[in-house]
N, C-alpha and C positions, 0 to 999 in steps of 0.2 A: 504493500500500500504506500510505503514511503516513496517509491519510485513511480507512482501513478501520475501520469500527466493529467488525467481527468480530475484527480483530487487537487492538483496544483491549479488547474483552471478554475475549479469551483472556489478554491481559497482566494484566488485573485479576484473573482467576481464578488465574493463576500467583502473583500477589502474595498473594492470600488463602491459597493453599496453603502458600507459604513462611512466612507469618505463623502459620498453624496449627502448622507444624513447630516454629517458634520458641517458641510457647506451650508445646508439649509438652516441649521441651528445658528451658525455664525452670522448669516445674513439677517435672520430675524432678531437676534439679540442686538446687533449693531443698529438696526432700524429703530428698535424700541429703547435702545440704550439701557438694557436691563441685564441682569445676571440670573443664573438658574441655580436651583438646588439640585442635589444629586438625584433625587427621586423624579425630577422633571426631565432628566435625560431619557430618551427612548431606548433604554438598555436592552429591552426585550423585543424590539421591533423586528429583529431577525427571524422571529418565529413565523412571520408572514411569508417569507421567501425560502426558508430553509427546506420546506417540503419539496419545492421545485428543484433546489440544488441537490438534495439527496436522491430525488428521482433520477436525475441525470447521472450522478456519480455511481450509484449502486447498480443501475441497469447496465452501464458500460463496464464497470469494474468487474462485476460478477459474470457478465456476458462474455467477457474475454476469457474467463476460466473454461467456458465451453468451446468457444471458437478456436482457442489455441491448444485444446486438448489437455489442459492442465487438470481439469476435473477428473478426466478418465485416468490420467497417470497417477493421481493421488489415490484413487480407488485401487489401482493395480498394485501399488506398493503396500497396501494393507490398511489404509485409513478407513474408519467407519463413516458411513454416510451421515450419521447423527453428529459426529465430531466435525465433519466438514461444514455441515449446515450451521451449527452453533458458532463455529469459529468465524465463519463469514458474517454471521449476524453481529457478533461482537466487534469485528473489524469495521463494519459499516456504522455501528453505533458510535465507535470511537471517532470515525471520520466526521460524523455529525457534531460531536462535542468539539472537535477541532475547529470546525467552521463557526460554531457559536462563540467559542473562546476568542477567535480572531476578531469577530465583530465587537464583542464586549470590550476587549483590550483597546482596540483602536478608538472606540467611542469614549472610553473613560480617560485615556491618555490625551486624546485630542480635545475632550470636553473640559479639561482642567482650566483652559483659558477663559471659559465663560461661567465657571462655577463660583458661586458666592461662598459656599461651604460644603463640607462633606456630610452634613447632617441629613439624615434620611430615616424613613421607617424601615429599619433593617429586617424586622420580622416579615414585612410585606415583600421585601426584595428576596428574602430566603424562600418564601412560599412560591413566588414567581419563578425563581431559579429552579426549584424542584419540579415545578410544573413544566418548565422548558425542557429539562433533562428527560422527563417521562415522555414528553411529546416527541422528542428526537428518537427515543426508543420505539415509539409507535411507528413513526415513519420508517425507521430502519427495519422493523419487523415486517411491515407491509411490503416494502420494495424488495426485501430479501426473499420473501415468499414468492413474489412474482418472478424474480430473476432466477431463482433456483428451480422453479417448476417448468419454466419455458426457456428453450435454448436459443431462440432467435433474439439476438442482442438488439437489433434495430427495432423490432416489433415491440419488445418489452420497454425500451426507452420511450418510444412514441406513446404507447399505451399508458405508461406511468405518468408521463407529463400531462397527457390529456385528462387522466383521472384526477390529477392534482388540481388542474385549473377548473375542472367541472366542480369539484368539491369546494374550491375557493369561491367560485361564483355562487354556489348554493349557500355557503356560510354567510356571504355578504348579503344575499337576499333575505335569509332568515334573520340576520341582525337588523336589517332595515325594517322588516315587518314587526319585530319584537320591540324596537325602539320608537316606533311611530306613536303618535298621540292617540289616545282612545277617543277623545272628543276634540273638536275644533270649533271655533266661534265663527259665526257668519252674521252679517248685517242684514236685518229684515225690516222692510218698510211697513210700518203700521198704518192703520186707517187714518190716523191723525197726521200723517205725513212725516213722522219722525222715524229715524233708524234705531233699531234696538238690536243689541247683540244677543244671539242665542247659541247655546251649545248644541252641536249636532254630532251624532255618533259617526266615527270614522269607519266607513265600510271595509277598508283594507286592514283594520286592526284585528288581529286574531283573538278569538274569545273561546272560553270553555275548553273543550277537548282539543280543538285546533291549536290553541295557544300552548297547551301542555305538550303536544306532539312537536311543535316548532321549537319549544324550549329544550326538549329532550334531544332533538337532532342537533341543535346548536351547541349543546354541551357535550354531545357524544362524538360528533365529527371532529377529526383532528384539526381541520381548518377552522372550525368554530372555536375550538379551544385556543388555537393560535391567535385568532382575533382578540379573544378575551385577555390572553396573557400579554399580547403586544400593547393593547390599550389600557391594561392595568385595571380593568373593571370586573375581573373574575370575583365571584362571591363564595361559591361552595367549592373550595379546593379539594376537600376529601372526595367529593363526588367526581370531580374531574380526574383525580388520580385513579380512582376505581375504574372509571371508563377507560383510561389509558392502559392500565394493567390488563383489563379484560380484553381489549383489542390486541395487545401484545401477545397474551397467552393464546388467544384464539388463532391468530394468524401464524404464530410459531408452531402450534400443534398441527394445523392444516399443512403448513409447509413441510414439517418433518415427516408426517405420514405420507404426503405425496412424493417427497423426494426419496424416501425409502423404497417406494414401489416403482420409481422411475427407472427406465432403461437408459442408461447413459451410453450414447453412441460414440 
């Protein structure tokens, strides 16, 4: 993995993303002549894009194991399939941690110039950090499952990226619906010729069972969790962690069982 050009490219892309965020921060603070607190730095904004970065890296990195015959050779010399699968999963998880660490370090070092102090809600930062680590594990487990079960590197890469963007758009739509106002005011002309403001129910606001389903999907989907972590408005961290661990266990079990039965050509 240390020699992977794909990982190097993803690391450079994450560095550019962090630099772009720093540029925006510098420009806004100069325009307003203000300074920031540590908790106001978007330290966890990387969660929005890391799913796409890992989709690219994992599909190409593990796909090469098939295309170059490395996977077959490892099995020939006696490695067990379960060991190969779990070692690849751990490697991909570590790669995700590296990308996250690169972003956080660049943002913290570069953000010193606009920080008023390092005072922050460290408990909240720790909770968001744990959530980010588990989210990276979720992405690693999903993409490892896809890459280990299907040998076509290009097809897996395209499918993983499309799936990520579809889930990202779905999470954005769910967030928009859940954050919409339940009522909005309209001006109504009365018989006396005066305008009176009245509250009208918003037809696009989810209610009852629909709202519960939307909220569950928003909390369960990795991209929905990414939005909440990035914006710092997550509320039930325990529930989020349970969902992350459940997805990880489910995809890992499916991947392991499928890979054990797979005929490696």
